[in-house]
DRENNUNU-324253 format. One record per atom (N, C-alpha, C): z, x, y; residue in one letter. Coordinates in steps of 0.02 Angstrom, whole numbers, plus 32768, in hexadecimal, padded with zeros to 4 digits. Example, Ala and Ser with C-alpha at 12.3 -4.5 7.8 and 13.67 -1.06 7.14 Angstrom:
818682947EE4a/818682677F1Fa/818682947F5Ba/816282827F90s/816582AC7FCBs/818A82858002s/
***
This chain:
80E983427E7Em/80E283317EBFm/811483507EEBm/810F836D7F26s/8146838F7F4Cs/815E835C7F75s/81A583637F8Aa/81BA83377FBFa/819F83347FFAa/817F83698010a/81598364804Ea/811D833A804Fa/8105833B8019r/80C583098014r/80C682C77FF1r/80F682BF7FCCg/80F882887F9Bg/812A82527FB5g/811E821C7FA3v/814481E17FB0v/818E81E17F86v/81BF81CF7FA9k/81FE81DD7F78k/820E81847F5Dk/81EE817F7F23l/81F3813E7F09l/823981277F03l/826F81477EE6p/82AA812B7EE4p/82C881187F21p/82B681397F60a/82D0811C7F98a/82B180DE7FAFa/827380C97F9Dl/825080937FA5l/827180527F7Dl/8289805D7F48t/82AD80317F26t/82EF80097F49t/830080267F83t/8331800E7FA6t/83217FDB7FE3t/82DA7FDC7FE7l/82C17FAF801Al/82CD7F688006l/82E27F328033s/82E97EEE801Es/82C07EBF8047s/827A7ED78054m/824B7EB18074m/82077EB3804Bm/81E27E878059p/819F7E8F803Ep/81727EC8804Fp/81547EF2802Cl/812E7F228037l/80EC7F168031l/80BA7F208059l/806D7F1D804Cl/805D7F6D8042l/80387F7D8003v/80147FB88001v/7FCB7FB18003v/7FAE7FCE8028i/7F627FC9802Di/7F4B800F8019i/7F15800C7FF2n/7EFC80447FD4n/7EA580517FCEn/7E88807B7FF0g/7E3B807A7FE6g/7E3780A77FA0g/7E0680857F71e/7E0780A67F3Ce/7DD880EA7F41e/7DBB80FB7F7Er/7D9F81367F85r/7DC4816E7FB4r/7E0381567FB0d/7E2F817C7FDCd/7E4181C87FC2d/7E2D82027FEBp/7E4482427FC3p/7E7E82567FD3p/7EA9822C7FF6i/7EEC82458005i/7F2382287FD8i/7F2181E07FD3m/7F4881AF7FAAm/7F1F819F7F6Cm/7F2B81B07F31k/7F07818D7F02k/7F2181497EF4k/7EF2811C7ED2v/7F0C80DE7EBDv/7F4580D37E93v/7F53810C7E63s/7F8E81027E41s/7FCA810C7E64s/7FC581327E9Fg/800581427EC7g/800F81037EEAg/7FDB80E77F08g/7FE580A57F2Ag/8005806D7EFBg/7FF280697EBDr/800B803F7E87r/805A804E7E7Br/805E808A7E7Aa/80A280A07E6Aa/80DC808A7E9Ca/80BB80987EDCt/80E4808D7F16t/80F6804B7F13t/80C380157F0Da/80D17FD27F11a/81037FB27ED4a/80F97FDB7E9Cr/81237FCA7E67r/816F7FDF7E72r/817A800F7EA1a/81BD80207EAAa/81E77FF17ECFa/81C97FC87EF8v/81E07F9B7F28v/81D87F517F0Dv/820E7F357EF7p/82137EEB7EE1p/81F67EBC7F1Ap/81C07E967EFBg/81997E687F2Eg/81687E807F53g/81537EC07F37s/81137EDD7F64s/80DB7EBB7F46s/80AC7EC37F76r/80637EBB7F65r/80377EF77F76r/80117F057F44f/7FDE7F377F3Ff/7F987F167F45f/7F707F387F76v/7F277F1E7F88v/7EFE7F5F7F7Fv/7ECB7F5A7F60s/7EA37FA17F69s/7E527F867F78s/7E367FAC7F99y/7DEB7F987FACy/7DB57FD07F90y/7D8C7FBA7F67p/7D637FF17F40p/7D3B801F7F79p/7D2B7FFE7FABd/7D0080227FE3d/7D1D80458015d/7D62804D8014m/7D8C8068804Bm/7DA480AA8036m/7DA880D8805Fa/7DC58119805Ea/7E0D811A8077a/7E22814980A1h/7E6C814C80BAh/7E6E811A80F5h/7E41811C811Ea/7E3C80F1815Fa/7E2A80AB8157a/7E3E80768177i/7E358035816Ei/7DEC802B8199i/7DBB801A817Ep/7D7E801181B0p/7D777FD281CBp/7D577FC68204p/7D597F7F8234p/7D457F4E81FCp/7D1D7F5B81C6s/7CFE7F2581A2s/7D377F0C8174s/7D727F34816Dr/7DAA7F16814Ar/7DE27EF58173r/7DDF7F0181A8w/7E127EE981D9w/7E307E9E81D4w/7DFD7E7481C4s/7E0A7E3281BEs/7E347E228179s/7E187E488146s/7E3D7E3380FFs/7E827E648102s/7E8B7E9F811Fv/7EC67EAF8133v/7EFE7E868155v/7EE47E65818Ci/7F0A7E4181B7i/7F207E068194i/7EFA7DED8164d/7F087DAF8132d/7F407DC7810Dd/7F387DFA80EDe/7F737E1B80C3e/7FB77E2980E4e/7FAD7E42811Ev/7FEC7E4D8144v/80077E05814Ev/7FE87DD88160a/7FFE7D968178a/80187D7A8138a/7FFA7D888102r/800B7D6A80BFr/805E7D8180B4r/805F7DC580B9i/80A67DE280A4i/80D27DD080D0i/80C07DD38118a/80F17DBF814Ba/81077D798147a/80E37D488127g/80F87D05811Cg/81347D0880E1g/81437D3E80C2q/81757D388092q/81B47D5380B2q/81B57D6880EDm/81F37D838110m/82177D4D8121m/
***
C-alpha cells in the first residue's frame, strides 16, 4: 500500500485516546480487514462494522453510529 493511499499504522499507535473505527462491509474503498487493522493499532479502540453499509453512512445507520460515538466519547 502506498503512503499516499494507505493509513500509517505505526503513527496511529502513538494515539492516547479512544478511537472508533466504523466500516461498511460493502465498502469498495476501505476493506473490513483494513478497518480491523486500524482499530488493532490503537490501544482501547472499538471496531464496528455494518453488513449493509458501503463507504458513506446512510441515514438509516445514523442512530446506531451516534450511539457508538457516545459510547466511545464516554471513555474520554
